[in-house]
C-alpha positions in Angstrom: 106.8 107.4 7.6 106.2 108.7 10.8 103.5 110.4 12.2 103.2 113.0 14.6 100.5 114.8 16.3 101.5 118.1 18.1 98.9 119.3 20.4 99.6 123.2 20.6 97.2 126.4 21.5 95.1 128.5 19.3 94.8 131.6 21.7 95.7 133.9 19.9 96.1 136.0 23.1 100.3 133.7 24.2 103.2 135.2 23.9 105.1 135.3 20.8 107.7 133.2 21.8 105.4 129.5 22.0 105.0 131.2 18.3 108.7 131.0 17.7 108.5 127.6 19.7 106.1 126.2 17.0 107.4 127.8 14.4 110.8 125.6 15.6 108.9 122.2 15.9 106.6 122.6 12.1 110.5 123.1 10.7 112.2 120.2 12.7 109.4 118.4 11.6 109.5 119.0 8.4 113.5 118.9 8.5 113.2 115.3 9.9 110.7 114.2 7.4 107.6 113.5 9.7 103.4 113.9 8.6 102.7 116.2 10.9 98.4 115.7 12.4 97.3 118.7 14.1 93.6 120.4 15.5 92.7 121.6 12.2 92.6 125.3 13.4 95.3 127.9 11.3 95.0 130.3 14.5 98.4 131.3 16.8 100.8 127.8 17.7 98.7 125.1 16.0 98.9 127.9 13.1 102.6 128.5 13.0 103.7 124.8 13.9 101.5 123.7 10.4 102.4 126.6 8.5 106.7 125.9 8.8 105.7 121.6 8.7 103.9 122.3 5.5 106.4 125.3 3.7 109.7 122.6 4.7 107.5 120.1 2.5 105.9 117.8 5.1 102.4 116.1 4.7 99.7 117.6 7.1 96.6 116.6 8.6 94.1 118.4 10.8 91.3 117.1 12.2 89.0 120.0 13.2 84.7 118.9 14.5 82.2 121.1 11.6 82.0 123.5 14.6 85.2 124.8 15.5 85.8 125.7 11.5 84.8 129.1 12.1 86.2 129.4 15.9 89.3 128.4 15.4 89.4 129.4 11.4 89.9 125.7 9.4 93.3 125.3 7.9 92.0 124.6 4.4 95.6 124.3 3.2 96.2 121.2 5.0 97.0 118.3 2.9 94.5 116.6 4.4 91.5 118.4 6.0 89.3 115.6 8.3 85.5 117.1 9.2 83.9 115.5 12.7 80.7 116.7 14.2 82.7 116.3 17.7 86.1 116.5 19.5 85.3 113.1 20.6 85.7 112.4 17.6 88.7 114.6 16.5 90.5 113.5 19.6 90.1 109.4 18.0 91.0 110.5 14.7 94.3 112.3 15.8 95.1 109.2 17.9 94.9 107.1 15.5 96.8 109.0 12.0 99.8 109.3 14.7 102.6 107.6 16.2 103.7 109.6 19.0 102.5 112.9 20.5 103.9 116.0 21.8 102.7 118.5 23.6 103.5 122.4 24.1 101.9 125.4 25.5 98.5 125.3 25.4 95.2 125.9 27.7 92.0 124.1 28.5 91.7 121.7 24.6 95.9 120.8 24.5 95.4 119.7 28.4 92.4 118.1 27.8 94.2 116.0 24.6 97.7 115.3 26.8 96.1 113.6 29.5 93.7 111.5 27.4 96.2 110.4 25.2 99.2 110.1 28.3 96.1 108.3 30.4 95.7 106.6 27.1 98.7 104.9 27.5 99.9 104.6 30.8 97.5 102.5 31.1 98.9 99.9 28.2 95.5 100.6 25.8 98.5 102.9 23.3 102.6 102.0 22.8 102.9 106.3 21.8 105.7 108.1 22.9 104.6 111.1 24.7 106.6 114.0 25.1 106.2 117.3 26.7 108.0 120.1 25.7 108.6 123.0 28.4 111.7 125.2 28.0 110.5 127.5 30.3 108.5 126.6 32.9 105.2 127.3 31.6 104.0 124.2 32.7 105.6 123.7 36.0 102.8 124.2 38.4 101.7 121.0 36.6 104.4 119.4 37.7 104.3 120.0 40.7 100.5 119.6 41.0 101.7 115.7 39.7 104.1 115.1 41.5 102.0 115.5 45.0 98.6 113.9 42.6 101.8 111.0 43.2 102.9 111.2 46.5 99.4 111.6 48.0 98.9 108.2 46.2 96.7 109.7 43.1 99.1 109.1 40.4 101.2 105.4 39.7 104.4 106.1 40.2 104.9 104.5 36.8 101.7 106.6 34.7 104.7 109.3 35.9 107.6 108.1 34.9 106.2 107.1 31.4 105.9 110.7 30.8 108.4 112.0 29.1 109.6 116.1 30.1 111.9 118.3 28.2 113.1 122.1 27.4 114.5 121.7 23.8 113.5 121.1 20.3 115.6 118.4 19.4 115.0 116.1 22.9 111.3 116.5 22.6 112.2 115.0 18.4 115.1 112.3 20.3 112.6 111.3 22.8 108.8 111.0 20.3 111.5 108.5 17.9 113.3 107.8 19.9 116.5 105.2 17.8 113.4 105.0 14.2 113.6 107.9 11.9 111.1 108.4 9.3 
């Protein structure tokens, strides 16, 4: 069974449309028979994607640092809730359990997770798909900055080309598991 790690916001001060996006992703993930791996919180987009996936029958795995159990409100309903000691252990556990990575809109935690798996992939440390779903231009300033870094020689063109940027849920899932399936 394919496991998709979804990185997204745990902030509760976001546009409700992003909760709808997370719900759509969770529903699609479940409909395809995939396992969901998340940061183990139940708030905001992280909670929405997990609830939608679980209600569609997906197996859910949450990985949360002990010190965030009350901050991000640990998803005690996860099929598997893995409690770790640090953020680094959280990311390592999520990476290990995932076959592909999907980034939705989010803040600095989401960006840190995204940059780490994208960097590792661009350095040949894994061959798992890294996909960013950006339906409304949320990440446009980031793409402009990354284009600038590439033009000025700080990012290899091959690294930027390895990153898959899409605007629809269907395109995201096509890129996450190309020609494979659960």
